Gaussian input, Z-matrix of N, CA and C with variables (Angstrom, degrees):
# hf/3-21g

backbone

0 1
 N
 C     1     B1
 C     2     B2     1     A1
 N     3     B3     2     A2     1     D1
 C     4     B4     3     A3     2     D2
 C     5     B5     4     A4     3     D3
 N     6     B6     5     A5     4     D4
 C     7     B7     6     A6     5     D5
 C     8     B8     7     A7     6     D6
 N     9     B9     8     A8     7     D7
 C    10    B10     9     A9     8     D8
 C    11    B11    10    A10     9     D9
 N    12    B12    11    A11    10    D10
 C    13    B13    12    A12    11    D11
 C    14    B14    13    A13    12    D12
 N    15    B15    14    A14    13    D13
 C    16    B16    15    A15    14    D14
 C    17    B17    16    A16    15    D15
 N    18    B18    17    A17    16    D16
 C    19    B19    18    A18    17    D17
 C    20    B20    19    A19    18    D18
 N    21    B21    20    A20    19    D19
 C    22    B22    21    A21    20    D20
 C    23    B23    22    A22    21    D21
 N    24    B24    23    A23    22    D22
 C    25    B25    24    A24    23    D23
 C    26    B26    25    A25    24    D24
 N    27    B27    26    A26    25    D25
 C    28    B28    27    A27    26    D26
 C    29    B29    28    A28    27    D27
 N    30    B30    29    A29    28    D28
 C    31    B31    30    A30    29    D29
 C    32    B32    31    A31    30    D30
 N    33    B33    32    A32    31    D31
 C    34    B34    33    A33    32    D32
 C    35    B35    34    A34    33    D33
 N    36    B36    35    A35    34    D34
 C    37    B37    36    A36    35    D35
 C    38    B38    37    A37    36    D36
 N    39    B39    38    A38    37    D37
 C    40    B40    39    A39    38    D38
 C    41    B41    40    A40    39    D39
 N    42    B42    41    A41    40    D40
 C    43    B43    42    A42    41    D41
 C    44    B44    43    A43    42    D42
 N    45    B45    44    A44    43    D43
 C    46    B46    45    A45    44    D44
 C    47    B47    46    A46    45    D45
 N    48    B48    47    A47    46    D46
 C    49    B49    48    A48    47    D47
 C    50    B50    49    A49    48    D48
 N    51    B51    50    A50    49    D49
 C    52    B52    51    A51    50    D50
 C    53    B53    52    A52    51    D51
 N    54    B54    53    A53    52    D52
 C    55    B55    54    A54    53    D53
 C    56    B56    55    A55    54    D54
 N    57    B57    56    A56    55    D55
 C    58    B58    57    A57    56    D56
 C    59    B59    58    A58    57    D57
 N    60    B60    59    A59    58    D58
 C    61    B61    60    A60    59    D59
 C    62    B62    61    A61    60    D60
 N    63    B63    62    A62    61    D61
 C    64    B64    63    A63    62    D62
 C    65    B65    64    A64    63    D63
 N    66    B66    65    A65    64    D64
 C    67    B67    66    A66    65    D65
 C    68    B68    67    A67    66    D66
 N    69    B69    68    A68    67    D67
 C    70    B70    69    A69    68    D68
 C    71    B71    70    A70    69    D69
 N    72    B72    71    A71    70    D70
 C    73    B73    72    A72    71    D71
 C    74    B74    73    A73    72    D72
 N    75    B75    74    A74    73    D73
 C    76    B76    75    A75    74    D74
 C    77    B77    76    A76    75    D75
 N    78    B78    77    A77    76    D76
 C    79    B79    78    A78    77    D77
 C    80    B80    79    A79    78    D78
 N    81    B81    80    A80    79    D79
 C    82    B82    81    A81    80    D80
 C    83    B83    82    A82    81    D81
 N    84    B84    83    A83    82    D82
 C    85    B85    84    A84    83    D83
 C    86    B86    85    A85    84    D84
 N    87    B87    86    A86    85    D85
 C    88    B88    87    A87    86    D86
 C    89    B89    88    A88    87    D87
 N    90    B90    89    A89    88    D88
 C    91    B91    90    A90    89    D89
 C    92    B92    91    A91    90    D90
 N    93    B93    92    A92    91    D91
 C    94    B94    93    A93    92    D92
 C    95    B95    94    A94    93    D93
 N    96    B96    95    A95    94    D94
 C    97    B97    96    A96    95    D95
 C    98    B98    97    A97    96    D96
 N    99    B99    98    A98    97    D97
 C   100   B100    99    A99    98    D98
 C   101   B101   100   A100    99    D99
 N   102   B102   101   A101   100   D100
 C   103   B103   102   A102   101   D101
 C   104   B104   103   A103   102   D102
 N   105   B105   104   A104   103   D103
 C   106   B106   105   A105   104   D104
 C   107   B107   106   A106   105   D105
 N   108   B108   107   A107   106   D106
 C   109   B109   108   A108   107   D107
 C   110   B110   109   A109   108   D108
 N   111   B111   110   A110   109   D109
 C   112   B112   111   A111   110   D110
 C   113   B113   112   A112   111   D111
 N   114   B114   113   A113   112   D112
 C   115   B115   114   A114   113   D113
 C   116   B116   115   A115   114   D114
 N   117   B117   116   A116   115   D115
 C   118   B118   117   A117   116   D116
 C   119   B119   118   A118   117   D117
 N   120   B120   119   A119   118   D118
 C   121   B121   120   A120   119   D119
 C   122   B122   121   A121   120   D120
 N   123   B123   122   A122   121   D121
 C   124   B124   123   A123   122   D122
 C   125   B125   124   A124   123   D123
 N   126   B126   125   A125   124   D124
 C   127   B127   126   A126   125   D125
 C   128   B128   127   A127   126   D126
 N   129   B129   128   A128   127   D127
 C   130   B130   129   A129   128   D128
 C   131   B131   130   A130   129   D129
 N   132   B132   131   A131   130   D130
 C   133   B133   132   A132   131   D131
 C   134   B134   133   A133   132   D132
 N   135   B135   134   A134   133   D133
 C   136   B136   135   A135   134   D134
 C   137   B137   136   A136   135   D135
 N   138   B138   137   A137   136   D136
 C   139   B139   138   A138   137   D137
 C   140   B140   139   A139   138   D138
 N   141   B141   140   A140   139   D139
 C   142   B142   141   A141   140   D140
 C   143   B143   142   A142   141   D141
 N   144   B144   143   A143   142   D142
 C   145   B145   144   A144   143   D143
 C   146   B146   145   A145   144   D144
 N   147   B147   146   A146   145   D145
 C   148   B148   147   A147   146   D146
 C   149   B149   148   A148   147   D147
 N   150   B150   149   A149   148   D148
 C   151   B151   150   A150   149   D149
 C   152   B152   151   A151   150   D150
 N   153   B153   152   A152   151   D151
 C   154   B154   153   A153   152   D152
 C   155   B155   154   A154   153   D153
 N   156   B156   155   A155   154   D154
 C   157   B157   156   A156   155   D155
 C   158   B158   157   A157   156   D156
 N   159   B159   158   A158   157   D157
 C   160   B160   159   A159   158   D158
 C   161   B161   160   A160   159   D159
 N   162   B162   161   A161   160   D160
 C   163   B163   162   A162   161   D161
 C   164   B164   163   A163   162   D162
 N   165   B165   164   A164   163   D163
 C   166   B166   165   A165   164   D164
 C   167   B167   166   A166   165   D165
 N   168   B168   167   A167   166   D166
 C   169   B169   168   A168   167   D167
 C   170   B170   169   A169   168   D168
 N   171   B171   170   A170   169   D169
 C   172   B172   171   A171   170   D170
 C   173   B173   172   A172   171   D171
 N   174   B174   173   A173   172   D172
 C   175   B175   174   A174   173   D173
 C   176   B176   175   A175   174   D174
 N   177   B177   176   A176   175   D175
 C   178   B178   177   A177   176   D176
 C   179   B179   178   A178   177   D177
 N   180   B180   179   A179   178   D178
 C   181   B181   180   A180   179   D179
 C   182   B182   181   A181   180   D180
 N   183   B183   182   A182   181   D181
 C   184   B184   183   A183   182   D182
 C   185   B185   184   A184   183   D183
 N   186   B186   185   A185   184   D184
 C   187   B187   186   A186   185   D185
 C   188   B188   187   A187   186   D186
 N   189   B189   188   A188   187   D187
 C   190   B190   189   A189   188   D188
 C   191   B191   190   A190   189   D189
 N   192   B192   191   A191   190   D190
 C   193   B193   192   A192   191   D191
 C   194   B194   193   A193   192   D192
 N   195   B195   194   A194   193   D193
 C   196   B196   195   A195   194   D194
 C   197   B197   196   A196   195   D195
 N   198   B198   197   A197   196   D196
 C   199   B199   198   A198   197   D197
 C   200   B200   199   A199   198   D198
 N   201   B201   200   A200   199   D199
 C   202   B202   201   A201   200   D200
 C   203   B203   202   A202   201   D201
 N   204   B204   203   A203   202   D202
 C   205   B205   204   A204   203   D203
 C   206   B206   205   A205   204   D204
 N   207   B207   206   A206   205   D205
 C   208   B208   207   A207   206   D206
 C   209   B209   208   A208   207   D207
 N   210   B210   209   A209   208   D208
 C   211   B211   210   A210   209   D209
 C   212   B212   211   A211   210   D210
 N   213   B213   212   A212   211   D211
 C   214   B214   213   A213   212   D212
 C   215   B215   214   A214   213   D213
 N   216   B216   215   A215   214   D214
 C   217   B217   216   A216   215   D215
 C   218   B218   217   A217   216   D216
 N   219   B219   218   A218   217   D217
 C   220   B220   219   A219   218   D218
 C   221   B221   220   A220   219   D219
 N   222   B222   221   A221   220   D220
 C   223   B223   222   A222   221   D221
 C   224   B224   223   A223   222   D222
 N   225   B225   224   A224   223   D223
 C   226   B226   225   A225   224   D224
 C   227   B227   226   A226   225   D225
 N   228   B228   227   A227   226   D226
 C   229   B229   228   A228   227   D227
 C   230   B230   229   A229   228   D228
 N   231   B231   230   A230   229   D229
 C   232   B232   231   A231   230   D230
 C   233   B233   232   A232   231   D231

   B1=1.4471
   B2=1.5155
   B3=1.3363
   B4=1.4458
   B5=1.5095
   B6=1.3121
   B7=1.4543
   B8=1.5233
   B9=1.2947
   B10=1.4512
   B11=1.5108
   B12=1.3149
   B13=1.4561
   B14=1.5208
   B15=1.3215
   B16=1.4588
   B17=1.5151
   B18=1.3186
   B19=1.4535
   B20=1.5219
   B21=1.3381
   B22=1.4614
   B23=1.5152
   B24=1.3054
   B25=1.4546
   B26=1.5275
   B27=1.3201
   B28=1.4558
   B29=1.5158
   B30=1.3167
   B31=1.4622
   B32=1.5255
   B33=1.3150
   B34=1.4736
   B35=1.5375
   B36=1.3221
   B37=1.4590
   B38=1.5206
   B39=1.3424
   B40=1.4687
   B41=1.5124
   B42=1.3240
   B43=1.4665
   B44=1.5282
   B45=1.3279
   B46=1.4646
   B47=1.5270
   B48=1.3184
   B49=1.4595
   B50=1.5320
   B51=1.3076
   B52=1.4630
   B53=1.5258
   B54=1.3243
   B55=1.4667
   B56=1.5269
   B57=1.3192
   B58=1.4637
   B59=1.5293
   B60=1.3225
   B61=1.4537
   B62=1.5307
   B63=1.2978
   B64=1.4627
   B65=1.5223
   B66=1.3176
   B67=1.4660
   B68=1.5242
   B69=1.3188
   B70=1.4663
   B71=1.5287
   B72=1.3312
   B73=1.4664
   B74=1.5332
   B75=1.3298
   B76=1.4644
   B77=1.5233
   B78=1.3120
   B79=1.4634
   B80=1.5298
   B81=1.3232
   B82=1.4647
   B83=1.5272
   B84=1.3168
   B85=1.4674
   B86=1.5273
   B87=1.3314
   B88=1.4608
   B89=1.5235
   B90=1.3263
   B91=1.4628
   B92=1.5297
   B93=1.3225
   B94=1.4665
   B95=1.5289
   B96=1.3079
   B97=1.4679
   B98=1.5315
   B99=1.3156
   B100=1.4652
   B101=1.5255
   B102=1.3190
   B103=1.4673
   B104=1.5265
   B105=1.3120
   B106=1.4655
   B107=1.5186
   B108=1.3286
   B109=1.4625
   B110=1.5267
   B111=1.3211
   B112=1.4635
   B113=1.5258
   B114=1.3219
   B115=1.4655
   B116=1.5240
   B117=1.3151
   B118=1.4621
   B119=1.5284
   B120=1.3083
   B121=1.4731
   B122=1.5175
   B123=1.3021
   B124=1.4624
   B125=1.5216
   B126=1.3088
   B127=1.4666
   B128=1.5267
   B129=1.3175
   B130=1.4656
   B131=1.5307
   B132=1.3062
   B133=1.4687
   B134=1.5270
   B135=1.3324
   B136=1.4636
   B137=1.5360
   B138=1.3193
   B139=1.4661
   B140=1.5238
   B141=1.3307
   B142=1.4627
   B143=1.5251
   B144=1.3100
   B145=1.4720
   B146=1.5291
   B147=1.3383
   B148=1.4696
   B149=1.5289
   B150=1.3325
   B151=1.4644
   B152=1.5236
   B153=1.3224
   B154=1.4668
   B155=1.5248
   B156=1.3272
   B157=1.4713
   B158=1.5321
   B159=1.3234
   B160=1.4639
   B161=1.5279
   B162=1.3245
   B163=1.4744
   B164=1.5270
   B165=1.3221
   B166=1.4652
   B167=1.5304
   B168=1.3238
   B169=1.4688
   B170=1.5277
   B171=1.3247
   B172=1.4623
   B173=1.5257
   B174=1.3188
   B175=1.4665
   B176=1.5285
   B177=1.3203
   B178=1.4715
   B179=1.5275
   B180=1.3257
   B181=1.4697
   B182=1.5245
   B183=1.3279
   B184=1.4634
   B185=1.5262
   B186=1.3228
   B187=1.4618
   B188=1.5248
   B189=1.3257
   B190=1.4677
   B191=1.5298
   B192=1.3217
   B193=1.4634
   B194=1.5261
   B195=1.3220
   B196=1.4672
   B197=1.5284
   B198=1.3282
   B199=1.4735
   B200=1.5201
   B201=1.3378
   B202=1.4580
   B203=1.5254
   B204=1.3332
   B205=1.4661
   B206=1.5271
   B207=1.3122
   B208=1.4653
   B209=1.5306
   B210=1.3417
   B211=1.4599
   B212=1.5250
   B213=1.3281
   B214=1.4613
   B215=1.5225
   B216=1.3072
   B217=1.4576
   B218=1.5329
   B219=1.3325
   B220=1.4714
   B221=1.5243
   B222=1.3211
   B223=1.4655
   B224=1.5307
   B225=1.3131
   B226=1.4732
   B227=1.5184
   B228=1.3204
   B229=1.4732
   B230=1.5225
   B231=1.3249
   B232=1.4767
   B233=1.4956
   A1=110.52
   A2=118.73
   A3=120.32
   A4=109.25
   A5=114.45
   A6=120.61
   A7=108.45
   A8=115.99
   A9=120.63
   A10=108.78
   A11=115.44
   A12=119.36
   A13=110.66
   A14=116.46
   A15=121.20
   A16=110.63
   A17=114.87
   A18=121.45
   A19=108.29
   A20=116.91
   A21=120.79
   A22=113.14
   A23=117.84
   A24=119.64
   A25=111.73
   A26=117.95
   A27=121.14
   A28=112.71
   A29=115.40
   A30=120.70
   A31=111.08
   A32=116.75
   A33=120.76
   A34=110.64
   A35=116.72
   A36=121.29
   A37=110.43
   A38=116.72
   A39=120.21
   A40=111.20
   A41=117.77
   A42=120.47
   A43=110.45
   A44=116.41
   A45=120.77
   A46=111.16
   A47=116.99
   A48=121.27
   A49=110.79
   A50=116.43
   A51=121.05
   A52=110.65
   A53=117.75
   A54=120.61
   A55=110.58
   A56=117.04
   A57=120.23
   A58=110.62
   A59=117.09
   A60=120.96
   A61=110.90
   A62=116.97
   A63=121.34
   A64=110.44
   A65=116.02
   A66=120.32
   A67=110.96
   A68=117.61
   A69=120.75
   A70=110.57
   A71=116.67
   A72=120.06
   A73=111.42
   A74=117.06
   A75=120.57
   A76=110.23
   A77=116.60
   A78=120.31
   A79=110.90
   A80=117.23
   A81=120.72
   A82=110.38
   A83=116.63
   A84=120.28
   A85=111.59
   A86=116.71
   A87=120.43
   A88=111.48
   A89=116.73
   A90=120.36
   A91=111.01
   A92=116.23
   A93=119.51
   A94=111.23
   A95=115.63
   A96=119.58
   A97=110.35
   A98=116.57
   A99=120.69
   A100=110.61
   A101=117.13
   A102=120.60
   A103=110.49
   A104=117.27
   A105=119.80
   A106=112.73
   A107=117.72
   A108=120.17
   A109=110.62
   A110=117.14
   A111=120.85
   A112=110.80
   A113=116.67
   A114=119.78
   A115=112.74
   A116=116.50
   A117=120.15
   A118=111.43
   A119=116.97
   A120=120.94
   A121=113.45
   A122=117.20
   A123=120.52
   A124=108.54
   A125=116.43
   A126=119.45
   A127=111.89
   A128=115.50
   A129=119.40
   A130=110.43
   A131=115.35
   A132=119.79
   A133=111.69
   A134=115.88
   A135=120.30
   A136=110.57
   A137=116.19
   A138=120.13
   A139=110.47
   A140=116.46
   A141=119.31
   A142=111.44
   A143=117.07
   A144=120.40
   A145=110.17
   A146=116.51
   A147=119.77
   A148=110.43
   A149=116.83
   A150=120.66
   A151=110.55
   A152=116.64
   A153=121.01
   A154=110.74
   A155=116.25
   A156=120.11
   A157=111.05
   A158=116.48
   A159=120.89
   A160=111.03
   A161=116.48
   A162=120.41
   A163=109.95
   A164=117.13
   A165=120.17
   A166=110.77
   A167=117.14
   A168=120.29
   A169=110.64
   A170=116.49
   A171=120.64
   A172=110.80
   A173=116.40
   A174=120.43
   A175=111.22
   A176=116.55
   A177=120.17
   A178=110.63
   A179=116.50
   A180=120.21
   A181=110.53
   A182=117.02
   A183=120.19
   A184=110.72
   A185=117.14
   A186=120.88
   A187=110.52
   A188=116.88
   A189=120.48
   A190=110.55
   A191=116.64
   A192=120.61
   A193=110.80
   A194=116.81
   A195=120.64
   A196=110.25
   A197=117.08
   A198=119.91
   A199=111.05
   A200=115.76
   A201=119.34
   A202=110.36
   A203=116.84
   A204=119.97
   A205=110.83
   A206=117.15
   A207=120.17
   A208=110.51
   A209=117.42
   A210=121.25
   A211=110.02
   A212=116.87
   A213=121.44
   A214=109.87
   A215=116.73
   A216=122.56
   A217=110.89
   A218=116.14
   A219=120.01
   A220=111.01
   A221=116.31
   A222=120.82
   A223=111.53
   A224=116.73
   A225=119.95
   A226=111.34
   A227=117.16
   A228=120.12
   A229=112.98
   A230=116.35
   A231=120.24
   A232=112.28
   D1=-57.24
   D2=178.50
   D3=-146.58
   D4=156.75
   D5=179.12
   D6=-94.07
   D7=151.44
   D8=178.97
   D9=-139.18
   D10=148.94
   D11=176.29
   D12=-89.17
   D13=2.45
   D14=179.10
   D15=-68.72
   D16=160.56
   D17=174.24
   D18=-63.57
   D19=124.48
   D20=-177.10
   D21=-64.06
   D22=-17.91
   D23=-179.86
   D24=-94.63
   D25=-4.83
   D26=-177.24
   D27=-72.91
   D28=141.57
   D29=-179.10
   D30=-62.29
   D31=-38.55
   D32=-179.96
   D33=-61.56
   D34=-40.14
   D35=178.48
   D36=-57.60
   D37=-48.90
   D38=-178.49
   D39=-68.67
   D40=-36.99
   D41=175.95
   D42=-59.03
   D43=-42.96
   D44=179.19
   D45=-65.93
   D46=-41.77
   D47=178.86
   D48=-62.26
   D49=-45.85
   D50=-178.57
   D51=-68.49
   D52=-38.12
   D53=177.70
   D54=-63.48
   D55=-42.91
   D56=178.43
   D57=-64.58
   D58=-39.39
   D59=178.77
   D60=-66.94
   D61=-40.52
   D62=176.69
   D63=-59.23
   D64=-39.97
   D65=177.64
   D66=-64.60
   D67=-36.70
   D68=176.71
   D69=-61.28
   D70=-44.75
   D71=177.74
   D72=-65.31
   D73=-37.37
   D74=178.49
   D75=-63.59
   D76=-42.13
   D77=177.85
   D78=-62.58
   D79=-39.55
   D80=176.76
   D81=-61.72
   D82=-42.45
   D83=177.76
   D84=-61.71
   D85=-42.87
   D86=179.73
   D87=-65.67
   D88=-40.31
   D89=177.55
   D90=-63.75
   D91=-40.68
   D92=179.10
   D93=-66.80
   D94=-41.73
   D95=177.68
   D96=-60.03
   D97=-43.44
   D98=178.98
   D99=-63.77
   D100=-38.48
   D101=178.97
   D102=-61.21
   D103=-45.90
   D104=-178.82
   D105=-69.01
   D106=-26.65
   D107=176.46
   D108=-66.17
   D109=-28.39
   D110=179.83
   D111=-60.06
   D112=-42.00
   D113=-176.75
   D114=-97.71
   D115=3.63
   D116=-178.93
   D117=-61.10
   D118=-42.15
   D119=-176.40
   D120=-121.23
   D121=2.53
   D122=-176.09
   D123=-137.64
   D124=119.81
   D125=-179.80
   D126=-112.58
   D127=23.62
   D128=179.35
   D129=-71.22
   D130=163.08
   D131=177.64
   D132=-60.35
   D133=-36.66
   D134=179.24
   D135=-65.53
   D136=-40.96
   D137=178.44
   D138=-63.90
   D139=-41.56
   D140=179.01
   D141=-65.64
   D142=-34.54
   D143=176.73
   D144=-66.86
   D145=-43.40
   D146=177.26
   D147=-64.75
   D148=-40.48
   D149=177.42
   D150=-59.56
   D151=-46.80
   D152=-178.43
   D153=-58.31
   D154=-44.08
   D155=178.87
   D156=-65.46
   D157=-44.74
   D158=-178.66
   D159=-66.33
   D160=-39.79
   D161=179.45
   D162=-66.74
   D163=-36.38
   D164=177.37
   D165=-63.57
   D166=-38.48
   D167=176.24
   D168=-63.87
   D169=-43.50
   D170=178.92
   D171=-62.95
   D172=-43.22
   D173=179.58
   D174=-64.54
   D175=-39.45
   D176=178.56
   D177=-65.16
   D178=-39.77
   D179=178.01
   D180=-65.39
   D181=-41.44
   D182=179.33
   D183=-65.76
   D184=-39.69
   D185=177.74
   D186=-63.15
   D187=-43.02
   D188=177.89
   D189=-62.85
   D190=-41.47
   D191=179.00
   D192=-64.44
   D193=-41.49
   D194=179.43
   D195=-64.61
   D196=-44.47
   D197=178.73
   D198=-62.10
   D199=-40.11
   D200=177.83
   D201=-64.71
   D202=-40.96
   D203=178.02
   D204=-61.32
   D205=-42.14
   D206=178.69
   D207=-63.79
   D208=-38.80
   D209=176.75
   D210=-61.13
   D211=-46.16
   D212=179.15
   D213=-61.78
   D214=-46.98
   D215=-178.46
   D216=-57.59
   D217=-46.88
   D218=179.22
   D219=-63.53
   D220=-43.52
   D221=-177.67
   D222=-65.74
   D223=-35.57
   D224=-179.19
   D225=-69.96
   D226=-25.64
   D227=-179.48
   D228=-78.22
   D229=-17.66
   D230=-178.18
   D231=-74.61

C-alpha cells in the first residue's frame, strides 16, 4: 500500500499498515453499499448498468485490499 521509512519490525509500522488496510476494506464496503442503493428503488436498465459499474468498483477495491492484506501478512511472517 505505502512505503515507510520506519523500522519494518516496529510495532507502530505494522499498526499503521493494518490501519491503512482496514481503511481500504471500509472503502470497499462503502462502495458496495452505494452500489446496492442504486437498485434499491429503481430497477430500470439504466439503474442496473450503474449498479454493475459501481459494484465493479467496489469489487476492485476489495480485491486491492485483500492483496494488500496478503502482502502485509507475508511481510509480518518474515
